[in-house]
N, C-alpha and C positions, 0 to 999 in steps of 0.2 A: 619608549623615545620621546616621551616627554621629560625624562630624568636626565638623559644626556645633552637636548637640549637648552636645560638648568646651567649644567654646568657648561655647556657651551658658553653660553650668555656669560658667565662671568671670567671667563678667559677671552679678552680682547683679542690677544694672537691669534688665536684660534678660531675666532669668530672673522678675523679678516684672511685665513686661509678658507672656510668656506664660503665666505664672499666670492672671494677671488674663483675658488671652484666652481660657484654655480653660477657665476656671469660667464666663464668660458664654455661651460656647458652649455647654458642658453644661447650663445652666440654660434656654438657649433648645430644646435639642433636647428635655431632659425638662420641657417646662413644665407641659403634660399630668400626669406626675405630681407634680411640684413644688405646682403652683397648688393653694391650698386650698379656690378657689372658680370658678365657671365665669366669666370674663373681662365676659360680655356680662349675668350676670345682676345687676339691680336690686333689693337689699335695702330693704324697707322701714322696717326699723329701720338703713338706712346712709345715714339723713340726722338732721339735729337736727329739733324740734319747728318750727324757723322754716323748716326747708329747706335748711338748710347742711350740707358735708361733715363727717364726722367725724373728729376726730383718730388718731392713734394708737392701737393699743388692744390686749390681747388676743385681741378675736376680729377684727379688722383691723389687722393688724401695722402697714400702712403708714398706714391713714385709709383713708379711704374717698374717690370723686371728687363731680363736681357734680351725679350722677346715682345716688347710692348702690351704686357698682361697687367691689367690691374693687382697691385702686389695687395693692396686693403683684399679685395675679394679672394684672393688667392688665399689668404692667412685665415679667412673665414673659413673657408672649406679645408685649410693646413690643420684647424682645429679638430674637424669630424676623422682625419682619417687618425691624429694621435691619440685622441681619445676611443676612438674603436679599437684601434690596437693596443691601446693602455690597460682598456676595460676587459677585453677578450682574451691579450694574451696573459695579465695578470691572473683573470679567473681560471683559466685555464692551468696555469702554474699552481696556485694557490688548491685548487681539484684534485692534479695529480698529485701533490708533495702532502697533503693529507691524508688522501688514499694511502699512498705510501707508511708515510710515517704511522698512522693509525696501527697499519698491518704489523709493520715493523717491530712498534714498542708493545704492542698488545700479546701477536704472539709470541715475539722472542726466540729462542732455538736460533734453529741453521736458520730456516728464514728470515726472523729479524736482521741475523749476523749478513747474510747473503743482499738483502735489501740495503742495510747500512754501507755495506763496503761498495757496492755498486753505485753509488750516491756521495761515499768520498770519492770514489775514481772521477765521477762527473766534475765535483768540485776541484778535482786538482787543476783540470784545466782551464786558460784563463777565460771567462766569461766571454771577454767581446771575440778571442778569436775563437771559439768554438760557434759562435751568434757568425762570424764571417765565413767559417768555412762550410757551417748547414745552408746560411744563404746562396755560396757560391755552387753548392748541389742541388739546390732547389731551383727552379725558375721564379726569382721574387713576386710578389705580388701582394696586395694587404694583409690578404689570409696566410698565405706562407708566411709572411714576414711574422705576421701574431703569433703564427704555429711556432717558428724559429726560437721567437723570443720566451713562450712558455717551457718549451724543452732545455733553455739554460739555466730560468732561473726557478723550476721547480725544487730545486735540489736543497737551497736555502730553507724551505717551507717544511720540505722535508723533515729535517734535521733537529727542526724546531719540533713539527708536533711529535716529532718520535722521541723525546728528551721530556715532553710532557705526558706524553699517553704512557712511556713506561713507567715514569712516575706513579703516575694514576692506578693501573693497573697491580701495582705491588701496595696500592695502599689499604691500610684495614679495614675502611668501609668497602670497598671493593672485595676484597679478600670474604667480608660478612656476609654480602651481597651473593657472590659465588656462593658461600656453603650454605646458602637457604633455597639453592638449588636454580637459581635463576641462569638463561643461555647465557651466550657470548652473544648474539646478536643484541638481547635486551641490555646487559652489560655494557656493550660500543653505545647502542644507540639512545639509551635512558639514562647512562650515569657517567659514562666517559665524554661521549661529544656535547652535551652542553658544558663542562668545564673547558673545553677548546673551542668556542666559539669568539670568547674575547679576543685571544691570538688570531684566528683568523680575522675578523673584522679588521685588526688592526695589519695583518699582513696584507688585507684585498684595499685596504686604503694605502698605504706607503709603498705597497710593490708597483702602484700605477707610476710615481714618479719613475721609479727606476726603469721600466718598462717606455716610458716614454721618452727617457734619455736614450736607452739603448737602440730605439727606432730611430731617434733624429740622430746616432751615431752612425748606424747603419747605414740611412739615405744622405748623410753628408760624405759616407766613402761607396757612395755610388752604388750600393749592393742591396737598398732598403724597398722600397715604394717606388716602382718605375713611375717614370715622367710618361703622360703630363699630367698625372694626377696628384693634387696639390698635396705638399707635404712639408712641413717647418724644417726640419733638415733637409731636406730633398731642394728647398730654395735656396738654402743656404750654399750647399753643392753646385745649382747649378750657374750660381753668380759669383765663382772661387776668382776668375779673372776680371771681378771690377770688384774686390774688396776696398780698393784707394777710390776709384772715380764715382761708386755707385753706393757708399758707407750703409746705407737704407737699408740695401735686399739685405743685410747681415742683421744690422742693430733689430731691428722690427720682429724677426722668426728669432733672433738669438734671445730677445725679451718674453718671447710667447715662450717660450721653451722652458725662460727661468721664471716665470710666472707659475707654469701649470704645473713643474714640479715644486716648487716651495707653497703651493696651495696645499696640495694634497698630504706631505711631508708634515707640515702642520696641522691637519688634520686628524693625521693618522697618528703622531704625539699626543695629542688631545686625547683622543681614543684610547690612546695606551694608558697614560695616566688616570683617567676618569675610570675605565675598566679593570687596570691592575694598579691600584694605589701602591704597591711596593715599591715600583719600578721609576715613581715619578723623579723628573730631574734627572734619570739617566742616560746617557748617549745612546 
């Protein structure tokens, strides 16, 4: 950890990403303390006489939404929704992808071929369309949306882990260990998985931004987290009819989504460069 921090300190872009990510995590965790109002409370004075949302003011720092709720409070609690889905969905996706990728890469043969052909079949479907189909089948909720996103994203992790595992399984040092009588579990857990840790760490970081963007897209399409649960994509979806009259309802959650995705992408890129110098500077 100390080594990683020293490397991060030398990379100003990565340090910016870490700072923004930690700030978003802090606001999500401390939302009940930082939020000036209940995110579900509808204020009578939160709408104009015509029933339109109020612009940013001293009382409502980022304005109000179409129901007269404080937008700042809903953004704080929406950060919780985005981070929970991002961390849980990406964690499940990385776990599933790692398991299938390691099994296929190490075992090979018909089992490995079958797993990878199934992975190719999943990759053939556009991720967004597949997520929409799964979200339409199940009743959308916070955990269902996270599960749907995980079932869509695990294939990319599996493909990368499979390529690295199959290369390691046929390497000379693994053949030497196998010739000494080491069992398959020992080879996997003691000699192959440690070499996969950098890749898993990078995917665990980069994937959060992907899952957050996909959750925002599903919420914008109306099949994500159900209202009144605050969600950045859901706030934009609810405010479609006020894009021109109340642009702050789109601008602020849009900036929040952008900053969250950008920060974790910057951290993931930095981790990739630190843990695997051969990949430095590649897209």
